[in-house]
VEXNU-83984 format. One record per residue (C-alpha): residue number from 1; x, y, z. Coordinates in steps of 0.25 Angstrom, whole numbers. Layout:
NUM  X  Y  Z
...
END
This chain:
1  109  -55  446
2  101  -67  440
3  97  -78  450
4  98  -93  448
5  84  -93  441
6  90  -87  429
7  104  -91  430
8  102  -106  430
9  92  -106  418
10  102  -97  411
11  114  -106  413
12  106  -118  410
13  100  -113  397
14  114  -108  392
15  120  -121  396
16  110  -130  389
17  109  -121  377
18  124  -120  375
19  125  -135  378
20  117  -138  365
21  124  -128  357
22  138  -133  361
23  134  -147  359
24  130  -144  344
25  143  -136  342
26  152  -147  348
27  146  -157  339
28  151  -149  327
29  164  -146  333
30  166  -161  336
31  162  -164  322
32  173  -154  317
33  183  -161  326
34  180  -175  321
35  181  -171  306
36  193  -161  307
37  199  -162  321
38  198  -154  333
39  207  -142  328
40  197  -136  319
41  185  -140  328
42  192  -132  340
43  196  -121  331
44  182  -119  325
45  175  -120  339
46  185  -110  346
47  183  -100  335
48  168  -101  336
49  170  -99  351
50  178  -87  349
51  168  -81  340
52  157  -83  350
53  165  -76  361
54  167  -64  352
55  152  -64  349
56  149  -64  364
57  159  -53  367
58  154  -44  355
59  139  -45  357
60  139  -49  372
61  141  -35  378
62  131  -29  368
63  120  -36  376
64  122  -28  388
65  119  -15  380
66  105  -20  376
67  94  -15  386
68  90  -27  395
69  75  -27  391
70  78  -28  376
71  89  -38  379
72  80  -47  387
73  68  -47  376
74  78  -49  365
75  85  -60  371
76  72  -66  377
77  65  -67  364
78  78  -73  357
79  80  -83  368
80  65  -87  368
81  66  -90  353
82  79  -97  355
83  74  -106  366
84  60  -109  359
85  68  -113  347
86  76  -123  355
87  64  -127  363
88  56  -130  350
89  67  -139  344
90  68  -146  357
91  53  -149  358
92  52  -154  344
93  64  -163  346
94  59  -168  360
95  45  -171  353
96  52  -179  342
97  48  -169  331
98  62  -166  327
99  74  -175  329
100  84  -173  341
101  97  -167  338
102  108  -177  337
103  122  -172  340
104  128  -185  334
105  121  -183  321
106  125  -169  321
107  140  -173  323
108  139  -183  312
109  133  -173  302
110  143  -162  306
111  155  -172  305
112  150  -177  291
113  148  -163  286
114  162  -159  291
115  168  -171  284
116  161  -167  271
117  166  -153  272
118  180  -157  275
119  180  -166  263
120  175  -155  254
121  185  -144  260
122  197  -152  265
123  206  -140  264
124  198  -132  273
125  193  -144  282
126  198  -139  295
127  193  -124  293
128  179  -129  289
129  179  -139  301
130  183  -127  311
131  172  -118  304
132  162  -129  307
133  166  -129  322
134  166  -114  322
135  152  -113  316
136  147  -123  326
137  152  -116  338
138  148  -102  334
139  134  -106  329
140  131  -114  342
141  139  -104  351
142  131  -92  346
143  118  -99  351
144  125  -101  365
145  129  -87  365
146  115  -82  362
147  109  -91  373
148  119  -86  383
149  117  -72  380
150  102  -74  379
151  101  -81  392
152  110  -72  400
153  109  -58  394
154  102  -47  402
155  101  -56  414
156  116  -57  419
157  116  -72  414
158  126  -71  403
159  137  -78  413
160  128  -89  418
161  123  -92  403
162  137  -92  398
163  141  -101  409
164  130  -111  405
165  135  -110  390
166  149  -112  394
167  146  -124  403
168  138  -130  391
169  150  -128  382
170  160  -134  392
171  151  -146  394
172  150  -149  379
173  165  -147  377
174  169  -156  388
175  160  -167  385
176  163  -166  370
177  178  -166  373
178  176  -179  381
179  167  -187  372
180  171  -181  358
181  157  -184  353
182  145  -176  350
183  137  -174  362
184  125  -182  357
185  119  -185  371
186  117  -171  375
187  101  -170  376
188  101  -158  366
189  86  -158  364
190  84  -158  379
191  94  -146  380
192  88  -138  369
193  74  -140  376
194  79  -135  389
195  87  -124  383
196  74  -120  375
197  66  -119  387
198  76  -111  395
199  79  -101  383
200  64  -99  381
201  62  -97  396
202  73  -86  396
203  68  -80  383
204  54  -78  389
205  60  -73  402
206  70  -63  396
207  59  -58  386
208  49  -56  397
209  59  -48  406
210  63  -39  394
211  48  -36  392
212  47  -32  407
213  40  -45  411
214  40  -47  426
215  42  -62  427
216  36  -69  440
217  48  -73  448
218  57  -65  440
219  69  -74  436
220  63  -86  441
221  53  -85  430
222  64  -91  420
223  62  -104  427
224  47  -104  425
225  49  -100  411
226  58  -112  409
227  48  -121  415
228  37  -116  406
229  45  -118  393
230  50  -132  398
231  35  -136  400
232  31  -130  387
233  43  -137  380
234  39  -151  386
235  24  -149  382
236  28  -145  368
237  36  -158  367
238  24  -166  371
239  15  -159  362
240  24  -160  350
241  27  -174  352
242  13  -178  353
243  9  -171  340
244  21  -177  333
245  17  -191  337
246  2  -189  333
247  4  -189  318
248  13  -201  319
249  2  -208  326
END
């Protein structure tokens, strides 16, 4: 049984990563509801959730048949690549090299695009609106499923990671139901930075275990790797910011 040193980071990583993805999916579903009403929005989102559940039911049991070493190395490498991608974008945004993601702007753009689609295909407007909601839930949801499986597979952490993801979805839906607006105040870049740090740390840890590395402190090494990637990320933000300011000077 995994102890708190791996359970807590697993729940946190799954929660934060899922929070980002669910916010992005909710923004599109809300745009659909604004343009065509809640009926096609809910129908499309619910259909997407059903498909995600089927994917988990079909492919989830197959993971248990894979040798633990192969599973740890494969997932570890993918998790590291996934985490470094998030961390890279978060560092560039924090350094001011690329603009921060704006949920309000994304909501306006999605609403405008849906309105144009509805005008061009009025007879199929509800169907196309529902399809947009379906696509948003599936695309963002697959990333959540991947993160949950990657964080939890092979270590008995599927349930904690799933609880973290479910808590994120419940929180976004609750706040969204109350405010009926895009969650623009969510510090998305900070969340992506934290998620990138955690996923990268898990990736290195899983890969090492799969290759037979005896980590000092065993599971506690996850916390050390998180701290190392955090310091690396903060250092990179400072370096990239300085280099981007020098040409302007």
